[in-house]
mmCIF file of the N, C-alpha and C atoms, coordinates in Angstrom:
data_MODEL
# 
_entry.id   MODEL 
# 
loop_
_atom_site.group_PDB 
_atom_site.id 
_atom_site.type_symbol 
_atom_site.label_atom_id 
_atom_site.label_alt_id 
_atom_site.label_comp_id 
_atom_site.label_asym_id 
_atom_site.label_entity_id 
_atom_site.label_seq_id 
_atom_site.pdbx_PDB_ins_code 
_atom_site.Cartn_x 
_atom_site.Cartn_y 
_atom_site.Cartn_z 
_atom_site.occupancy 
_atom_site.B_iso_or_equiv 
_atom_site.pdbx_formal_charge 
_atom_site.auth_seq_id 
_atom_site.auth_comp_id 
_atom_site.auth_asym_id 
_atom_site.auth_atom_id 
_atom_site.pdbx_PDB_model_num 
ATOM 1   N N  . MET A 1 1  ? -15.373 3.850   5.317   1.00 0.00 ? 1  MET A N  1 
ATOM 2   C CA . MET A 1 1  ? -14.159 3.387   5.938   1.00 0.00 ? 1  MET A CA 1 
ATOM 3   C C  . MET A 1 1  ? -13.550 2.247   5.123   1.00 0.00 ? 1  MET A C  1 
ATOM 4   N N  . LYS A 1 2  ? -14.378 1.269   4.788   1.00 0.00 ? 2  LYS A N  1 
ATOM 5   C CA . LYS A 1 2  ? -13.877 0.128   4.018   1.00 0.00 ? 2  LYS A CA 1 
ATOM 6   C C  . LYS A 1 2  ? -13.397 0.565   2.639   1.00 0.00 ? 2  LYS A C  1 
ATOM 7   N N  . LEU A 1 3  ? -14.096 1.518   2.056   1.00 0.00 ? 3  LEU A N  1 
ATOM 8   C CA . LEU A 1 3  ? -13.720 2.006   0.734   1.00 0.00 ? 3  LEU A CA 1 
ATOM 9   C C  . LEU A 1 3  ? -12.337 2.652   0.766   1.00 0.00 ? 3  LEU A C  1 
ATOM 10  N N  . LEU A 1 4  ? -12.063 3.413   1.806   1.00 0.00 ? 4  LEU A N  1 
ATOM 11  C CA . LEU A 1 4  ? -10.756 4.051   1.943   1.00 0.00 ? 4  LEU A CA 1 
ATOM 12  C C  . LEU A 1 4  ? -9.643  3.017   2.066   1.00 0.00 ? 4  LEU A C  1 
ATOM 13  N N  . ILE A 1 5  ? -9.879  1.974   2.832   1.00 0.00 ? 5  ILE A N  1 
ATOM 14  C CA . ILE A 1 5  ? -8.890  0.908   3.005   1.00 0.00 ? 5  ILE A CA 1 
ATOM 15  C C  . ILE A 1 5  ? -8.666  0.163   1.694   1.00 0.00 ? 5  ILE A C  1 
ATOM 16  N N  . VAL A 1 6  ? -9.728  -0.147  0.984   1.00 0.00 ? 6  VAL A N  1 
ATOM 17  C CA . VAL A 1 6  ? -9.607  -0.845  -0.296  1.00 0.00 ? 6  VAL A CA 1 
ATOM 18  C C  . VAL A 1 6  ? -8.872  0.027   -1.313  1.00 0.00 ? 6  VAL A C  1 
ATOM 19  N N  . LEU A 1 7  ? -9.173  1.316   -1.356  1.00 0.00 ? 7  LEU A N  1 
ATOM 20  C CA . LEU A 1 7  ? -8.470  2.220   -2.266  1.00 0.00 ? 7  LEU A CA 1 
ATOM 21  C C  . LEU A 1 7  ? -6.983  2.295   -1.938  1.00 0.00 ? 7  LEU A C  1 
ATOM 22  N N  . ALA A 1 8  ? -6.661  2.293   -0.663  1.00 0.00 ? 8  ALA A N  1 
ATOM 23  C CA . ALA A 1 8  ? -5.249  2.306   -0.265  1.00 0.00 ? 8  ALA A CA 1 
ATOM 24  C C  . ALA A 1 8  ? -4.556  1.028   -0.727  1.00 0.00 ? 8  ALA A C  1 
ATOM 25  N N  . PHE A 1 9  ? -5.206  -0.119  -0.581  1.00 0.00 ? 9  PHE A N  1 
ATOM 26  C CA . PHE A 1 9  ? -4.621  -1.376  -1.065  1.00 0.00 ? 9  PHE A CA 1 
ATOM 27  C C  . PHE A 1 9  ? -4.408  -1.338  -2.573  1.00 0.00 ? 9  PHE A C  1 
ATOM 28  N N  . PHE A 1 10 ? -5.373  -0.812  -3.314  1.00 0.00 ? 10 PHE A N  1 
ATOM 29  C CA . PHE A 1 10 ? -5.215  -0.718  -4.765  1.00 0.00 ? 10 PHE A CA 1 
ATOM 30  C C  . PHE A 1 10 ? -4.076  0.220   -5.143  1.00 0.00 ? 10 PHE A C  1 
ATOM 31  N N  . ALA A 1 11 ? -3.910  1.308   -4.401  1.00 0.00 ? 11 ALA A N  1 
ATOM 32  C CA . ALA A 1 11 ? -2.801  2.228   -4.660  1.00 0.00 ? 11 ALA A CA 1 
ATOM 33  C C  . ALA A 1 11 ? -1.462  1.544   -4.398  1.00 0.00 ? 11 ALA A C  1 
ATOM 34  N N  . ILE A 1 12 ? -1.393  0.742   -3.356  1.00 0.00 ? 12 ILE A N  1 
ATOM 35  C CA . ILE A 1 12 ? -0.162  0.002   -3.048  1.00 0.00 ? 12 ILE A CA 1 
ATOM 36  C C  . ILE A 1 12 ? 0.142   -0.999  -4.156  1.00 0.00 ? 12 ILE A C  1 
ATOM 37  N N  . ILE A 1 13 ? -0.861  -1.722  -4.611  1.00 0.00 ? 13 ILE A N  1 
ATOM 38  C CA . ILE A 1 13 ? -0.673  -2.705  -5.681  1.00 0.00 ? 13 ILE A CA 1 
ATOM 39  C C  . ILE A 1 13 ? -0.304  -2.005  -6.988  1.00 0.00 ? 13 ILE A C  1 
ATOM 40  N N  . ALA A 1 14 ? -0.918  -0.862  -7.272  1.00 0.00 ? 14 ALA A N  1 
ATOM 41  C CA . ALA A 1 14 ? -0.595  -0.118  -8.493  1.00 0.00 ? 14 ALA A CA 1 
ATOM 42  C C  . ALA A 1 14 ? 0.855   0.377   -8.467  1.00 0.00 ? 14 ALA A C  1 
ATOM 43  N N  . SER A 1 15 ? 1.308   0.828   -7.324  1.00 0.00 ? 15 SER A N  1 
ATOM 44  C CA . SER A 1 15 ? 2.692   1.269   -7.194  1.00 0.00 ? 15 SER A CA 1 
ATOM 45  C C  . SER A 1 15 ? 3.658   0.111   -7.397  1.00 0.00 ? 15 SER A C  1 
ATOM 46  N N  . LEU A 1 16 ? 3.335   -1.036  -6.844  1.00 0.00 ? 16 LEU A N  1 
ATOM 47  C CA . LEU A 1 16 ? 4.163   -2.224  -7.029  1.00 0.00 ? 16 LEU A CA 1 
ATOM 48  C C  . LEU A 1 16 ? 4.178   -2.654  -8.489  1.00 0.00 ? 16 LEU A C  1 
ATOM 49  N N  . GLY A 1 17 ? 3.037   -2.585  -9.149  1.00 0.00 ? 17 GLY A N  1 
ATOM 50  C CA . GLY A 1 17 ? 2.960   -2.911  -10.580 1.00 0.00 ? 17 GLY A CA 1 
ATOM 51  C C  . GLY A 1 17 ? 3.759   -1.929  -11.422 1.00 0.00 ? 17 GLY A C  1 
ATOM 52  N N  . SER A 1 18 ? 3.714   -0.666  -11.056 1.00 0.00 ? 18 SER A N  1 
ATOM 53  C CA . SER A 1 18 ? 4.490   0.341   -11.768 1.00 0.00 ? 18 SER A CA 1 
ATOM 54  C C  . SER A 1 18 ? 5.984   0.059   -11.658 1.00 0.00 ? 18 SER A C  1 
ATOM 55  N N  . ALA A 1 19 ? 6.431   -0.340  -10.484 1.00 0.00 ? 19 ALA A N  1 
ATOM 56  C CA . ALA A 1 19 ? 7.841   -0.692  -10.303 1.00 0.00 ? 19 ALA A CA 1 
ATOM 57  C C  . ALA A 1 19 ? 8.204   -1.905  -11.153 1.00 0.00 ? 19 ALA A C  1 
ATOM 58  N N  . LEU A 1 20 ? 7.316   -2.876  -11.222 1.00 0.00 ? 20 LEU A N  1 
ATOM 59  C CA . LEU A 1 20 ? 7.573   -4.075  -12.026 1.00 0.00 ? 20 LEU A CA 1 
ATOM 60  C C  . LEU A 1 20 ? 7.680   -3.742  -13.503 1.00 0.00 ? 20 LEU A C  1 
ATOM 61  N N  . VAL A 1 21 ? 6.787   -2.897  -13.990 1.00 0.00 ? 21 VAL A N  1 
ATOM 62  C CA . VAL A 1 21 ? 6.821   -2.506  -15.399 1.00 0.00 ? 21 VAL A CA 1 
ATOM 63  C C  . VAL A 1 21 ? 8.106   -1.742  -15.712 1.00 0.00 ? 21 VAL A C  1 
ATOM 64  N N  . SER A 1 22 ? 8.480   -0.807  -14.852 1.00 0.00 ? 22 SER A N  1 
ATOM 65  C CA . SER A 1 22 ? 9.721   -0.056  -15.062 1.00 0.00 ? 22 SER A CA 1 
ATOM 66  C C  . SER A 1 22 ? 10.935  -0.966  -15.022 1.00 0.00 ? 22 SER A C  1 
ATOM 67  N N  . LEU A 1 23 ? 10.926  -1.922  -14.118 1.00 0.00 ? 23 LEU A N  1 
ATOM 68  C CA . LEU A 1 23 ? 12.048  -2.837  -13.992 1.00 0.00 ? 23 LEU A CA 1 
ATOM 69  C C  . LEU A 1 23 ? 12.165  -3.727  -15.218 1.00 0.00 ? 23 LEU A C  1 
ATOM 70  N N  . SER A 1 24 ? 11.052  -4.181  -15.748 1.00 0.00 ? 24 SER A N  1 
ATOM 71  C CA . SER A 1 24 ? 11.102  -5.058  -16.922 1.00 0.00 ? 24 SER A CA 1 
ATOM 72  C C  . SER A 1 24 ? 11.450  -4.280  -18.198 1.00 0.00 ? 24 SER A C  1 
ATOM 73  N N  . ARG A 1 25 ? 11.102  -3.005  -18.261 1.00 0.00 ? 25 ARG A N  1 
ATOM 74  C CA . ARG A 1 25 ? 11.433  -2.191  -19.434 1.00 0.00 ? 25 ARG A CA 1 
ATOM 75  C C  . ARG A 1 25 ? 12.922  -1.883  -19.526 1.00 0.00 ? 25 ARG A C  1 
ATOM 76  N N  . HIS A 1 26 ? 13.565  -1.754  -18.383 1.00 0.00 ? 26 HIS A N  1 
ATOM 77  C CA . HIS A 1 26 ? 14.963  -1.347  -18.365 1.00 0.00 ? 26 HIS A CA 1 
ATOM 78  C C  . HIS A 1 26 ? 15.914  -2.522  -18.200 1.00 0.00 ? 26 HIS A C  1 
ATOM 79  N N  . GLY A 1 27 ? 15.494  -3.691  -18.567 1.00 0.00 ? 27 GLY A N  1 
ATOM 80  C CA . GLY A 1 27 ? 16.370  -4.850  -18.582 1.00 0.00 ? 27 GLY A CA 1 
ATOM 81  C C  . GLY A 1 27 ? 16.815  -5.347  -17.223 1.00 0.00 ? 27 GLY A C  1 
ATOM 82  N N  . GLY A 1 28 ? 16.028  -5.150  -16.207 1.00 0.00 ? 28 GLY A N  1 
ATOM 83  C CA . GLY A 1 28 ? 16.348  -5.678  -14.892 1.00 0.00 ? 28 GLY A CA 1 
ATOM 84  C C  . GLY A 1 28 ? 17.232  -4.791  -14.037 1.00 0.00 ? 28 GLY A C  1 
ATOM 85  N N  . THR A 1 29 ? 17.520  -3.581  -14.499 1.00 0.00 ? 29 THR A N  1 
ATOM 86  C CA . THR A 1 29 ? 18.313  -2.666  -13.671 1.00 0.00 ? 29 THR A CA 1 
ATOM 87  C C  . THR A 1 29 ? 17.388  -1.662  -12.997 1.00 0.00 ? 29 THR A C  1 
ATOM 88  N N  . ALA A 1 30 ? 17.618  -1.448  -11.727 1.00 0.00 ? 30 ALA A N  1 
ATOM 89  C CA . ALA A 1 30 ? 16.779  -0.531  -10.960 1.00 0.00 ? 30 ALA A CA 1 
ATOM 90  C C  . ALA A 1 30 ? 17.210  0.909   -11.225 1.00 0.00 ? 30 ALA A C  1 
ATOM 91  N N  . ASP A 1 31 ? 16.356  1.665   -11.884 1.00 0.00 ? 31 ASP A N  1 
ATOM 92  C CA . ASP A 1 31 ? 16.649  3.080   -12.118 1.00 0.00 ? 31 ASP A CA 1 
ATOM 93  C C  . ASP A 1 31 ? 15.789  3.933   -11.187 1.00 0.00 ? 31 ASP A C  1 
ATOM 94  N N  . ARG A 1 32 ? 15.780  5.229   -11.427 1.00 0.00 ? 32 ARG A N  1 
ATOM 95  C CA . ARG A 1 32 ? 15.052  6.146   -10.548 1.00 0.00 ? 32 ARG A CA 1 
ATOM 96  C C  . ARG A 1 32 ? 13.556  5.862   -10.481 1.00 0.00 ? 32 ARG A C  1 
ATOM 97  N N  . SER A 1 33 ? 12.950  5.486   -11.594 1.00 0.00 ? 33 SER A N  1 
ATOM 98  C CA . SER A 1 33 ? 11.503  5.262   -11.589 1.00 0.00 ? 33 SER A CA 1 
ATOM 99  C C  . SER A 1 33 ? 11.122  4.049   -10.745 1.00 0.00 ? 33 SER A C  1 
ATOM 100 N N  . VAL A 1 34 ? 11.959  3.016   -10.759 1.00 0.00 ? 34 VAL A N  1 
ATOM 101 C CA . VAL A 1 34 ? 11.692  1.830   -9.930  1.00 0.00 ? 34 VAL A CA 1 
ATOM 102 C C  . VAL A 1 34 ? 11.818  2.195   -8.458  1.00 0.00 ? 34 VAL A C  1 
ATOM 103 N N  . ILE A 1 35 ? 12.883  2.887   -8.123  1.00 0.00 ? 35 ILE A N  1 
ATOM 104 C CA . ILE A 1 35 ? 13.108  3.266   -6.730  1.00 0.00 ? 35 ILE A CA 1 
ATOM 105 C C  . ILE A 1 35 ? 12.004  4.197   -6.239  1.00 0.00 ? 35 ILE A C  1 
ATOM 106 N N  . LYS A 1 36 ? 11.591  5.135   -7.090  1.00 0.00 ? 36 LYS A N  1 
ATOM 107 C CA . LYS A 1 36 ? 10.523  6.067   -6.726  1.00 0.00 ? 36 LYS A CA 1 
ATOM 108 C C  . LYS A 1 36 ? 9.204   5.321   -6.474  1.00 0.00 ? 36 LYS A C  1 
ATOM 109 N N  . ALA A 1 37 ? 8.876   4.362   -7.341  1.00 0.00 ? 37 ALA A N  1 
ATOM 110 C CA . ALA A 1 37 ? 7.637   3.589   -7.177  1.00 0.00 ? 37 ALA A CA 1 
ATOM 111 C C  . ALA A 1 37 ? 7.678   2.754   -5.898  1.00 0.00 ? 37 ALA A C  1 
ATOM 112 N N  . LEU A 1 38 ? 8.832   2.179   -5.589  1.00 0.00 ? 38 LEU A N  1 
ATOM 113 C CA . LEU A 1 38 ? 8.932   1.366   -4.384  1.00 0.00 ? 38 LEU A CA 1 
ATOM 114 C C  . LEU A 1 38 ? 8.895   2.232   -3.120  1.00 0.00 ? 38 LEU A C  1 
ATOM 115 N N  . ILE A 1 39 ? 9.452   3.420   -3.182  1.00 0.00 ? 39 ILE A N  1 
ATOM 116 C CA . ILE A 1 39 ? 9.353   4.343   -2.045  1.00 0.00 ? 39 ILE A CA 1 
ATOM 117 C C  . ILE A 1 39 ? 7.901   4.736   -1.816  1.00 0.00 ? 39 ILE A C  1 
ATOM 118 N N  . TRP A 1 40 ? 7.164   4.980   -2.897  1.00 0.00 ? 40 TRP A N  1 
ATOM 119 C CA . TRP A 1 40 ? 5.730   5.284   -2.771  1.00 0.00 ? 40 TRP A CA 1 
ATOM 120 C C  . TRP A 1 40 ? 4.987   4.119   -2.122  1.00 0.00 ? 40 TRP A C  1 
ATOM 121 N N  . ARG A 1 41 ? 5.328   2.887   -2.526  1.00 0.00 ? 41 ARG A N  1 
ATOM 122 C CA . ARG A 1 41 ? 4.671   1.716   -1.966  1.00 0.00 ? 41 ARG A CA 1 
ATOM 123 C C  . ARG A 1 41 ? 4.930   1.612   -0.470  1.00 0.00 ? 41 ARG A C  1 
ATOM 124 N N  . ILE A 1 42 ? 6.165   1.827   -0.067  1.00 0.00 ? 42 ILE A N  1 
ATOM 125 C CA . ILE A 1 42 ? 6.499   1.766   1.359   1.00 0.00 ? 42 ILE A CA 1 
ATOM 126 C C  . ILE A 1 42 ? 5.762   2.857   2.123   1.00 0.00 ? 42 ILE A C  1 
ATOM 127 N N  . GLY A 1 43 ? 5.756   4.069   1.576   1.00 0.00 ? 43 GLY A N  1 
ATOM 128 C CA . GLY A 1 43 ? 5.058   5.172   2.230   1.00 0.00 ? 43 GLY A CA 1 
ATOM 129 C C  . GLY A 1 43 ? 3.565   4.924   2.372   1.00 0.00 ? 43 GLY A C  1 
ATOM 130 N N  . LEU A 1 44 ? 2.951   4.409   1.313   1.00 0.00 ? 44 LEU A N  1 
ATOM 131 C CA . LEU A 1 44 ? 1.513   4.102   1.365   1.00 0.00 ? 44 LEU A CA 1 
ATOM 132 C C  . LEU A 1 44 ? 1.215   2.997   2.366   1.00 0.00 ? 44 LEU A C  1 
ATOM 133 N N  . SER A 1 45 ? 2.083   1.993   2.434   1.00 0.00 ? 45 SER A N  1 
ATOM 134 C CA . SER A 1 45 ? 1.884   0.891   3.377   1.00 0.00 ? 45 SER A CA 1 
ATOM 135 C C  . SER A 1 45 ? 1.981   1.385   4.815   1.00 0.00 ? 45 SER A C  1 
ATOM 136 N N  . ILE A 1 46 ? 2.966   2.219   5.099   1.00 0.00 ? 46 ILE A N  1 
ATOM 137 C CA . ILE A 1 46 ? 3.113   2.764   6.448   1.00 0.00 ? 46 ILE A CA 1 
ATOM 138 C C  . ILE A 1 46 ? 1.929   3.657   6.792   1.00 0.00 ? 46 ILE A C  1 
ATOM 139 N N  . ALA A 1 47 ? 1.501   4.482   5.837   1.00 0.00 ? 47 ALA A N  1 
ATOM 140 C CA . ALA A 1 47 ? 0.347   5.357   6.079   1.00 0.00 ? 47 ALA A CA 1 
ATOM 141 C C  . ALA A 1 47 ? -0.916  4.543   6.351   1.00 0.00 ? 47 ALA A C  1 
ATOM 142 N N  . LEU A 1 48 ? -1.127  3.462   5.599   1.00 0.00 ? 48 LEU A N  1 
ATOM 143 C CA . LEU A 1 48 ? -2.297  2.608   5.826   1.00 0.00 ? 48 LEU A CA 1 
ATOM 144 C C  . LEU A 1 48 ? -2.232  1.967   7.201   1.00 0.00 ? 48 LEU A C  1 
ATOM 145 N N  . PHE A 1 49 ? -1.061  1.473   7.589   1.00 0.00 ? 49 PHE A N  1 
ATOM 146 C CA . PHE A 1 49 ? -0.899  0.867   8.899   1.00 0.00 ? 49 PHE A CA 1 
ATOM 147 C C  . PHE A 1 49 ? -1.207  1.870   10.014  1.00 0.00 ? 49 PHE A C  1 
ATOM 148 N N  . LEU A 1 50 ? -0.646  3.071   9.896   1.00 0.00 ? 50 LEU A N  1 
ATOM 149 C CA . LEU A 1 50 ? -0.896  4.095   10.917  1.00 0.00 ? 50 LEU A CA 1 
ATOM 150 C C  . LEU A 1 50 ? -2.370  4.501   10.955  1.00 0.00 ? 50 LEU A C  1 
ATOM 151 N N  . PHE A 1 51 ? -3.004  4.582   9.770   1.00 0.00 ? 51 PHE A N  1 
ATOM 152 C CA . PHE A 1 51 ? -4.423  4.907   9.726   1.00 0.00 ? 51 PHE A CA 1 
ATOM 153 C C  . PHE A 1 51 ? -5.255  3.820   10.404  1.00 0.00 ? 51 PHE A C  1 
ATOM 154 N N  . LEU A 1 52 ? -4.912  2.552   10.185  1.00 0.00 ? 52 LEU A N  1 
ATOM 155 C CA . LEU A 1 52 ? -5.649  1.463   10.821  1.00 0.00 ? 52 LEU A CA 1 
ATOM 156 C C  . LEU A 1 52 ? -5.462  1.475   12.339  1.00 0.00 ? 52 LEU A C  1 
ATOM 157 N N  . MET A 1 53 ? -4.264  1.813   12.792  1.00 0.00 ? 53 MET A N  1 
ATOM 158 C CA . MET A 1 53 ? -4.024  1.923   14.234  1.00 0.00 ? 53 MET A CA 1 
ATOM 159 C C  . MET A 1 53 ? -4.857  3.070   14.826  1.00 0.00 ? 53 MET A C  1 
ATOM 160 N N  . LEU A 1 54 ? -4.881  4.210   14.139  1.00 0.00 ? 54 LEU A N  1 
ATOM 161 C CA . LEU A 1 54 ? -5.689  5.344   14.586  1.00 0.00 ? 54 LEU A CA 1 
ATOM 162 C C  . LEU A 1 54 ? -7.178  4.984   14.597  1.00 0.00 ? 54 LEU A C  1 
ATOM 163 N N  . ALA A 1 55 ? -7.633  4.322   13.544  1.00 0.00 ? 55 ALA A N  1 
ATOM 164 C CA . ALA A 1 55 ? -9.043  3.930   13.463  1.00 0.00 ? 55 ALA A CA 1 
ATOM 165 C C  . ALA A 1 55 ? -9.415  2.973   14.599  1.00 0.00 ? 55 ALA A C  1 
ATOM 166 N N  . TYR A 1 56 ? -8.509  2.074   14.938  1.00 0.00 ? 56 TYR A N  1 
ATOM 167 C CA . TYR A 1 56 ? -8.765  1.160   16.054  1.00 0.00 ? 56 TYR A CA 1 
ATOM 168 C C  . TYR A 1 56 ? -8.832  1.919   17.375  1.00 0.00 ? 56 TYR A C  1 
ATOM 169 N N  . LEU A 1 57 ? -7.881  2.827   17.586  1.00 0.00 ? 57 LEU A N  1 
ATOM 170 C CA . LEU A 1 57 ? -7.854  3.587   18.834  1.00 0.00 ? 57 LEU A CA 1 
ATOM 171 C C  . LEU A 1 57 ? -9.065  4.506   18.971  1.00 0.00 ? 57 LEU A C  1 
ATOM 172 N N  . MET A 1 58 ? -9.559  5.036   17.846  1.00 0.00 ? 58 MET A N  1 
ATOM 173 C CA . MET A 1 58 ? -10.725 5.927   17.877  1.00 0.00 ? 58 MET A CA 1 
ATOM 174 C C  . MET A 1 58 ? -12.046 5.154   17.928  1.00 0.00 ? 58 MET A C  1 
ATOM 175 N N  . GLY A 1 59 ? -11.980 3.835   17.741  1.00 0.00 ? 59 GLY A N  1 
ATOM 176 C CA . GLY A 1 59 ? -13.188 3.024   17.791  1.00 0.00 ? 59 GLY A CA 1 
ATOM 177 C C  . GLY A 1 59 ? -13.937 2.944   16.477  1.00 0.00 ? 59 GLY A C  1 
ATOM 178 N N  . TRP A 1 60 ? -13.295 3.356   15.378  1.00 0.00 ? 60 TRP A N  1 
ATOM 179 C CA . TRP A 1 60 ? -13.953 3.316   14.075  1.00 0.00 ? 60 TRP A CA 1 
ATOM 180 C C  . TRP A 1 60 ? -14.006 1.909   13.517  1.00 0.00 ? 60 TRP A C  1 
ATOM 181 N N  . VAL A 1 61 ? -13.029 1.076   13.871  1.00 0.00 ? 61 VAL A N  1 
ATOM 182 C CA . VAL A 1 61 ? -13.002 -0.325  13.467  1.00 0.00 ? 61 VAL A CA 1 
ATOM 183 C C  . VAL A 1 61 ? -12.788 -1.169  14.710  1.00 0.00 ? 61 VAL A C  1 
ATOM 184 N N  . ALA A 1 62 ? -13.281 -2.390  14.668  1.00 0.00 ? 62 ALA A N  1 
ATOM 185 C CA . ALA A 1 62 ? -13.129 -3.294  15.810  1.00 0.00 ? 62 ALA A CA 1 
ATOM 186 C C  . ALA A 1 62 ? -12.726 -4.676  15.293  1.00 0.00 ? 62 ALA A C  1 
ATOM 187 N N  . PRO A 1 63 ? -11.825 -5.333  15.981  1.00 0.00 ? 63 PRO A N  1 
ATOM 188 C CA . PRO A 1 63 ? -11.456 -6.690  15.575  1.00 0.00 ? 63 PRO A CA 1 
ATOM 189 C C  . PRO A 1 63 ? -12.595 -7.662  15.886  1.00 0.00 ? 63 PRO A C  1 
ATOM 190 N N  . HIS A 1 64 ? -12.634 -8.723  15.135  1.00 0.00 ? 64 HIS A N  1 
ATOM 191 C CA . HIS A 1 64 ? -13.630 -9.761  15.391  1.00 0.00 ? 64 HIS A CA 1 
ATOM 192 C C  . HIS A 1 64 ? -12.974 -11.117 15.192  1.00 0.00 ? 64 HIS A C  1 
ATOM 193 N N  . GLY A 1 65 ? -13.597 -12.141 15.724  1.00 0.00 ? 65 GLY A N  1 
ATOM 194 C CA . GLY A 1 65 ? -13.042 -13.476 15.619  1.00 0.00 ? 65 GLY A CA 1 
ATOM 195 C C  . GLY A 1 65 ? -13.231 -14.056 14.228  1.00 0.00 ? 65 GLY A C  1 
ATOM 196 N N  . VAL A 1 66 ? -12.593 -15.170 13.982  1.00 0.00 ? 66 VAL A N  1 
ATOM 197 C CA . VAL A 1 66 ? -12.703 -15.837 12.687  1.00 0.00 ? 66 VAL A CA 1 
ATOM 198 C C  . VAL A 1 66 ? -14.145 -16.335 12.532  1.00 0.00 ? 66 VAL A C  1 
ATOM 199 N N  . GLY A 1 67 ? -14.754 -16.004 11.391  1.00 0.00 ? 67 GLY A N  1 
ATOM 200 C CA . GLY A 1 67 ? -16.127 -16.424 11.128  1.00 0.00 ? 67 GLY A CA 1 
ATOM 201 C C  . GLY A 1 67 ? -17.143 -15.632 11.928  1.00 0.00 ? 67 GLY A C  1 
ATOM 202 N N  . GLY A 1 68 ? -16.714 -14.552 12.535  1.00 0.00 ? 68 GLY A N  1 
ATOM 203 C CA . GLY A 1 68 ? -17.594 -13.801 13.429  1.00 0.00 ? 68 GLY A CA 1 
ATOM 204 C C  . GLY A 1 68 ? -18.235 -12.642 12.809  1.00 0.00 ? 68 GLY A C  1 
# 
């Protein structure tokens, strides 16, 4: 479970990095590759959020207190 969440975070960060690289290569203008990478980032973030909500509802993960 934790591995899946960590992989999703890395995919989100990789997508954001890809958008940054494309943006810096094209002189600061947002082209299709930047927009595509940012759409992927948004989609992955929403999917991770929905997965965490499902995991909580199914009892796969449980919240805990700070330092707990």
